[in-house]
ROKOLDO-105818 format. One record per residue (C-alpha): residue number from 1; x, y, z; chain; residue in one letter. Coordinates in nm, 2 decimals, decimal comma, always signed. Example, Ala and Ser with C-alpha at 12.3 -4.5 7.8 and 13.67 -1.06 7.14 Angstrom:
BEGIN
@num = 1; u = +1,23; v = -0,45; w = +0,78; cadena = A; residuo = A
@num = 2; u = +1,37; v = -0,11; w = +0,71; cadena = A; residuo = S
//
This chain:
BEGIN
@num = 1; u = +2,48; v = +5,05; w = -5,30; cadena = A; residuo = X
@num = 2; u = +2,28; v = +5,26; w = -5,54; cadena = A; residuo = X
@num = 3; u = +2,40; v = +5,36; w = -5,89; cadena = A; residuo = X
@num = 4; u = +2,28; v = +5,58; w = -6,18; cadena = A; residuo = X
@num = 5; u = +2,39; v = +5,65; w = -6,54; cadena = A; residuo = X
@num = 6; u = +2,42; v = +6,00; w = -6,67; cadena = A; residuo = X
@num = 7; u = +2,19; v = +6,04; w = -6,98; cadena = A; residuo = X
@num = 8; u = +2,41; v = +6,33; w = -7,10; cadena = A; residuo = X
@num = 9; u = +2,72; v = +6,13; w = -7,06; cadena = A; residuo = X
@num = 10; u = +2,62; v = +5,76; w = -7,11; cadena = A; residuo = X
@num = 11; u = +2,97; v = +5,64; w = -7,06; cadena = A; residuo = X
@num = 12; u = +2,96; v = +5,76; w = -6,69; cadena = A; residuo = X
@num = 13; u = +2,83; v = +5,54; w = -6,40; cadena = A; residuo = X
@num = 14; u = +2,79; v = +5,70; w = -6,06; cadena = A; residuo = X
@num = 15; u = +2,80; v = +5,48; w = -5,73; cadena = A; residuo = X
@num = 16; u = +2,68; v = +5,60; w = -5,40; cadena = A; residuo = X
@num = 17; u = +2,75; v = +5,48; w = -5,05; cadena = A; residuo = X
@num = 18; u = +2,83; v = +5,57; w = -4,70; cadena = A; residuo = X
@num = 19; u = +3,18; v = +5,68; w = -4,62; cadena = A; residuo = X
@num = 20; u = +3,21; v = +5,39; w = -4,38; cadena = A; residuo = X
@num = 21; u = +3,13; v = +5,14; w = -4,66; cadena = A; residuo = X
@num = 22; u = +3,42; v = +4,90; w = -4,70; cadena = A; residuo = X
@num = 23; u = +3,44; v = +4,92; w = -5,08; cadena = A; residuo = X
@num = 24; u = +3,41; v = +5,29; w = -5,08; cadena = A; residuo = X
@num = 25; u = +3,68; v = +5,32; w = -4,82; cadena = A; residuo = X
@num = 26; u = +3,90; v = +5,09; w = -5,01; cadena = A; residuo = X
@num = 27; u = +3,87; v = +5,29; w = -5,32; cadena = A; residuo = X
@num = 28; u = +3,92; v = +5,63; w = -5,15; cadena = A; residuo = X
@num = 29; u = +4,22; v = +5,50; w = -4,95; cadena = A; residuo = X
@num = 30; u = +4,40; v = +5,44; w = -5,28; cadena = A; residuo = X
@num = 31; u = +4,46; v = +5,80; w = -5,31; cadena = A; residuo = X
@num = 32; u = +4,82; v = +5,75; w = -5,44; cadena = A; residuo = X
@num = 33; u = +4,66; v = +5,63; w = -5,76; cadena = A; residuo = X
@num = 34; u = +4,45; v = +5,89; w = -5,93; cadena = A; residuo = X
@num = 35; u = +4,18; v = +5,66; w = -6,05; cadena = A; residuo = X
@num = 36; u = +4,21; v = +5,30; w = -5,89; cadena = A; residuo = X
@num = 37; u = +4,06; v = +5,01; w = -6,09; cadena = A; residuo = X
@num = 38; u = +3,73; v = +4,86; w = -5,97; cadena = A; residuo = X
@num = 39; u = +3,50; v = +4,60; w = -6,09; cadena = A; residuo = X
@num = 40; u = +3,13; v = +4,67; w = -6,07; cadena = A; residuo = X
@num = 41; u = +2,85; v = +4,40; w = -6,12; cadena = A; residuo = X
@num = 42; u = +2,50; v = +4,52; w = -6,18; cadena = A; residuo = X
@num = 43; u = +2,19; v = +4,28; w = -6,19; cadena = A; residuo = X
@num = 44; u = +1,84; v = +4,39; w = -6,31; cadena = A; residuo = X
@num = 45; u = +1,57; v = +4,17; w = -6,21; cadena = A; residuo = X
@num = 46; u = +1,30; v = +4,15; w = -6,47; cadena = A; residuo = X
@num = 47; u = +1,07; v = +3,91; w = -6,30; cadena = A; residuo = X
@num = 48; u = +1,02; v = +3,61; w = -6,08; cadena = A; residuo = X
@num = 49; u = +0,91; v = +3,28; w = -6,24; cadena = A; residuo = X
@num = 50; u = +0,71; v = +3,09; w = -5,97; cadena = A; residuo = X
@num = 51; u = +0,64; v = +2,73; w = -6,02; cadena = A; residuo = X
@num = 52; u = +0,41; v = +2,49; w = -5,83; cadena = A; residuo = X
@num = 53; u = +0,71; v = +2,41; w = -5,61; cadena = A; residuo = X
@num = 54; u = +1,02; v = +2,62; w = -5,52; cadena = A; residuo = X
@num = 55; u = +1,23; v = +2,37; w = -5,71; cadena = A; residuo = X
@num = 56; u = +1,07; v = +2,48; w = -6,03; cadena = A; residuo = X
@num = 57; u = +1,09; v = +2,85; w = -5,95; cadena = A; residuo = X
@num = 58; u = +1,35; v = +3,09; w = -6,09; cadena = A; residuo = X
@num = 59; u = +1,39; v = +3,45; w = -6,20; cadena = A; residuo = X
@num = 60; u = +1,46; v = +3,64; w = -6,53; cadena = A; residuo = X
@num = 61; u = +1,73; v = +3,89; w = -6,51; cadena = A; residuo = X
@num = 62; u = +2,00; v = +4,07; w = -6,70; cadena = A; residuo = X
@num = 63; u = +2,35; v = +4,15; w = -6,56; cadena = A; residuo = X
@num = 64; u = +2,68; v = +4,28; w = -6,66; cadena = A; residuo = X
@num = 65; u = +3,04; v = +4,33; w = -6,51; cadena = A; residuo = X
@num = 66; u = +3,23; v = +4,64; w = -6,58; cadena = A; residuo = X
@num = 67; u = +3,60; v = +4,68; w = -6,52; cadena = A; residuo = X
@num = 68; u = +3,69; v = +5,05; w = -6,50; cadena = A; residuo = X
@num = 69; u = +3,85; v = +5,31; w = -6,30; cadena = A; residuo = X
@num = 70; u = +3,69; v = +5,51; w = -6,01; cadena = A; residuo = X
@num = 71; u = +3,71; v = +5,87; w = -5,93; cadena = A; residuo = X
@num = 72; u = +3,59; v = +5,97; w = -5,59; cadena = A; residuo = X
@num = 73; u = +3,39; v = +6,30; w = -5,62; cadena = A; residuo = X
@num = 74; u = +3,51; v = +6,59; w = -5,39; cadena = A; residuo = X
@num = 75; u = +3,34; v = +6,88; w = -5,56; cadena = A; residuo = X
@num = 76; u = +3,00; v = +6,94; w = -5,39; cadena = A; residuo = X
@num = 77; u = +2,84; v = +7,07; w = -5,72; cadena = A; residuo = X
@num = 78; u = +2,93; v = +6,75; w = -5,90; cadena = A; residuo = X
@num = 79; u = +2,84; v = +6,53; w = -5,61; cadena = A; residuo = X
@num = 80; u = +2,49; v = +6,69; w = -5,60; cadena = A; residuo = X
@num = 81; u = +2,45; v = +6,62; w = -5,96; cadena = A; residuo = X
@num = 82; u = +2,53; v = +6,26; w = -5,91; cadena = A; residuo = X
@num = 83; u = +2,30; v = +6,23; w = -5,61; cadena = A; residuo = X
@num = 84; u = +2,02; v = +6,39; w = -5,82; cadena = A; residuo = X
@num = 85; u = +2,07; v = +6,13; w = -6,09; cadena = A; residuo = X
@num = 86; u = +2,08; v = +5,85; w = -5,84; cadena = A; residuo = X
@num = 87; u = +1,76; v = +5,98; w = -5,65; cadena = A; residuo = X
@num = 88; u = +1,56; v = +6,02; w = -5,97; cadena = A; residuo = X
@num = 89; u = +1,68; v = +5,68; w = -6,09; cadena = A; residuo = X
@num = 90; u = +1,50; v = +5,53; w = -5,80; cadena = A; residuo = X
@num = 91; u = +1,18; v = +5,75; w = -5,80; cadena = A; residuo = X
@num = 92; u = +1,14; v = +6,00; w = -6,09; cadena = A; residuo = X
@num = 93; u = +1,16; v = +6,37; w = -5,96; cadena = A; residuo = X
@num = 94; u = +1,24; v = +6,26; w = -5,61; cadena = A; residuo = X
@num = 95; u = +1,54; v = +6,49; w = -5,57; cadena = A; residuo = X
@num = 96; u = +1,33; v = +6,80; w = -5,63; cadena = A; residuo = X
@num = 97; u = +1,05; v = +6,68; w = -5,40; cadena = A; residuo = X
@num = 98; u = +1,29; v = +6,62; w = -5,10; cadena = A; residuo = X
@num = 99; u = +1,49; v = +6,87; w = -4,90; cadena = A; residuo = X
@num = 100; u = +1,84; v = +6,94; w = -5,02; cadena = A; residuo = X
@num = 101; u = +2,12; v = +6,73; w = -4,85; cadena = A; residuo = X
@num = 102; u = +2,29; v = +6,91; w = -4,56; cadena = A; residuo = X
@num = 103; u = +2,67; v = +6,97; w = -4,55; cadena = A; residuo = X
@num = 104; u = +2,69; v = +6,69; w = -4,29; cadena = A; residuo = X
@num = 105; u = +2,50; v = +6,46; w = -4,52; cadena = A; residuo = X
@num = 106; u = +2,72; v = +6,53; w = -4,82; cadena = A; residuo = X
@num = 107; u = +3,04; v = +6,49; w = -4,61; cadena = A; residuo = X
@num = 108; u = +2,89; v = +6,14; w = -4,49; cadena = A; residuo = X
@num = 109; u = +2,83; v = +6,03; w = -4,85; cadena = A; residuo = X
@num = 110; u = +3,09; v = +5,89; w = -5,10; cadena = A; residuo = X
@num = 111; u = +3,01; v = +5,91; w = -5,47; cadena = A; residuo = X
@num = 112; u = +3,23; v = +5,74; w = -5,72; cadena = A; residuo = X
@num = 113; u = +3,24; v = +5,84; w = -6,08; cadena = A; residuo = X
@num = 114; u = +3,33; v = +5,54; w = -6,30; cadena = A; residuo = X
//
C-alpha cells in the first residue's frame, strides 16, 4: 500500500490501494460510521547493515504507528490530488509525466484520507 503526506496540510495522510484490498474494503464497509478508526504503521528503511555473516546483519530504520480516523475519498478531484501526491512521493514529477488516470482506474482505486 502506498502513502503520501500533504505538504500543505501536514496532518493529512493519504493511503492508496485497490478496491478489492481487504483493509480498504473493511474501512469502506463501515459506512455507518462517518470516519472509522484505523491504525497505520509506517516503516522507513534507512539502510542495510551487512556483516560478515547473516547473523551479524541488520537494518537501520524508523517507524511509527498512528491511530486515526479514515475518510474514503469519493470526490474525483480530491482523489486525483491525493494520487498526484502519492505518485510524486515515489518519483518526483511522475504524475505529470504519465497519462491521466481513466474513469475506470479511478473507480478501481480507493484512497483514504487520514
